C-alpha positions, -999 to 999 in steps of 0.1 A, spaced: 0 0 0 24 23 4 47 17 -22 12 29 -48 11 60 -19 46 68 -36 44 55 -65 5 80 -76 27 109 -54 55 104 -76 31 99 -114 14 136 -95 47 157 -90 60 149 -126 27 153 -148 4 165 -127 12 204 -141 -5 196 -175 -43 196 -156 -37 226 -149 -24 238 -185 -47 224 -198 -74 238 -183 -58 272 -193 -57 264 -228 -94 257 -223 -107 294 -210 -82 309 -236 -96 287 -267 -135 295 -244 -122 333 -243 -115 337 -283 -153 319 -289 -177 338 -269 -162 367 -265 -128 368 -286 -146 384 -319 -171 409 -298 -140 423 -275 -125 427 -318 -158 453 -326 -157 468 -291 -193 454 -284 -196 448 -248 -219 416 -248 -215 386 -225 -213 371 -198 -191 385 -169 -167 357 -165 -128 364 -165 -118 336 -192 -79 359 -196 -76 362 -157 -83 324 -153 -61 314 -180 -34 332 -168 -39 321 -130 -39 285 -143 -5 290 -162 15 305 -134 0 272 -111 18 251 -145 45 262 -147 56 268 -117 47 231 -109 70 220 -139 94 245 -129 93 225 -94 89 191 -108 121 197 -136 134 210 -106 132 178 -85 148 155 -106 169 170 -119 186 175 -78 177 134 -73 194 127 -109 222 144 -97 226 135 -68 225 100 -76 250 102 -102 275 117 -78 266 93 -56 278 68 -86 315 86 -92 320 82 -51 
């Protein structure tokens, strides 16, 4: 059971950034499908959901998560290489 939880944690650390990135892309595309054309024509109609602010927040979360995952894996890889060199 403990190994499965560890494997799940490693998988979430490694690939979990994809979910907020996907949400950001979907929100950005939804903005252009629903409000983008009317916004370019200076038409104020539409709903009040802040599409671009939410997409930006999703991209920030995904970016920080990805940087953390790369940093942790780089640290673990370097540590393993240094151990083998001794």
